[in-house]
C-alpha positions as CSV (number, residue, x, y, z in Angstrom):
1,M,-0.1,0.0,-0.1
2,N,1.3,3.6,-0.9
3,C,1.2,6.3,1.4
4,P,-1.8,8.9,0.4
5,K,0.2,12.0,1.5
6,C,3.6,11.5,-0.4
7,N,2.7,8.2,-2.4
8,S,5.8,6.3,-1.0
9,E,5.9,2.6,-1.4
10,Y,7.8,2.1,1.7
11,A,4.7,2.3,3.9
12,Y,4.2,-0.5,6.6
13,Q,1.6,-1.7,8.8
14,D,1.8,-1.3,12.6
15,G,-1.6,-2.9,14.1
16,E,-4.4,-1.1,12.7
17,L,-2.3,1.8,11.4
18,W,-0.1,2.1,8.4
19,I,3.1,4.4,8.8
20,C,5.2,6.0,6.0
21,P,9.0,6.1,7.0
22,E,9.4,9.1,4.4
23,C,6.7,11.7,5.5
24,A,6.0,10.1,8.9
25,H,2.3,10.1,8.0
26,E,0.0,7.7,9.7
27,W,-3.5,6.5,8.6
28,N,-6.2,4.0,9.2
29,P,-7.2,2.6,5.6
30,L,-10.5,1.5,7.2
31,A,-11.4,5.0,8.6
32,A,-10.5,6.5,5.0
33,V,-13.2,3.9,3.6
34,A,-15.8,5.0,6.2
35,E,-15.0,8.9,5.1
36,E,-15.5,7.9,1.4
37,S,-18.7,6.3,1.8
38,G,-20.1,9.3,3.7
39,A,-21.6,7.2,6.6
40,D,-21.9,10.8,8.8
41,A,-22.4,12.9,5.6
42,V,-25.4,15.4,5.6
43,R,-27.8,14.7,3.0
44,D,-30.6,16.6,1.1
45,A,-34.0,15.4,0.3
46,N,-32.8,13.3,-2.7
47,G,-29.9,11.8,-0.9
48,N,-27.2,13.8,-2.3
49,P,-24.5,14.7,0.1
50,L,-24.1,18.5,1.0
51,A,-20.9,20.1,1.7
52,D,-20.0,23.6,3.2
53,G,-20.2,26.3,0.6
54,D,-22.9,24.3,-1.4
55,S,-25.9,26.3,-2.9
56,V,-29.2,24.5,-2.2
57,T,-33.1,25.1,-3.0
58,V,-35.7,25.1,-0.5
59,I,-38.6,22.4,-1.8
60,K,-41.2,23.8,0.4
61,D,-42.7,26.9,2.1
62,L,-41.3,27.0,5.8
63,K,-42.5,29.2,8.4
64,V,-39.6,31.2,10.3
65,K,-40.4,30.5,13.9
66,G,-40.9,33.6,15.9
67,S,-42.2,35.9,13.2
68,S,-44.8,36.0,10.2
69,L,-42.0,35.5,7.7
70,V,-42.2,32.6,5.1
71,V,-39.3,31.2,3.3
72,K,-41.1,30.0,-0.2
73,G,-40.3,27.1,-1.8
74,G,-38.0,27.4,-4.6
75,T,-35.9,29.8,-2.7
76,K,-32.2,29.3,-3.6
77,V,-29.6,29.7,-0.8
78,K,-25.9,30.1,-1.4
79,N,-22.9,29.6,0.4
80,I,-24.4,27.1,3.3
81,R,-22.5,25.7,6.5
82,L,-22.9,22.3,7.9
83,T,-23.3,22.2,11.8
84,D,-23.9,19.8,14.3
85,G,-27.8,20.9,15.4
86,A,-29.2,19.1,18.2
87,D,-32.6,19.7,17.0
88,G,-32.1,18.5,13.5
89,H,-31.2,22.0,12.0
90,N,-28.0,21.0,10.6
91,I,-27.5,23.9,7.8
92,A,-26.5,27.3,8.9
93,C,-27.5,29.9,6.2
94,K,-28.2,33.5,5.3
95,I,-31.3,34.0,3.4
96,D,-31.8,37.5,1.6
97,G,-34.7,39.5,3.0
98,I,-34.9,36.8,6.0
99,G,-31.3,36.9,7.4
100,A,-29.2,34.1,9.3
101,M,-31.2,31.2,10.0
102,N,-30.9,27.3,10.4
103,L,-32.5,25.0,8.1
104,K,-33.0,21.0,8.3
105,S,-31.4,19.3,5.3
106,E,-34.8,17.1,4.8
107,F,-36.3,20.4,3.4
108,V,-33.7,21.3,0.6
109,K,-32.2,19.9,-2.5
110,K,-28.8,20.5,-3.9
111,A,-28.9,23.2,-6.5
């Protein structure tokens, strides 16, 4: 197995970790596979993985809690940030005309 950092062919296994003697990089190939599969990835309503900086479109009208404003379906939101919201709101964003707010990923689709 070659080192993913410097592509050295001299990497060796030490328990569960692989170690590169040339750049001192240590990695677990099983953890890398889990990251690529996106086990903890935030996904939109269609199942597409979302990342920081993506643009999304709201798929249904959403009432803004604590005000009479409504985010209309079809509203495009640019430059989202993913958060670990305990209440399920895992997208932080800024919507024109409304301001900063949090959204649930189940109500958006990737633009």
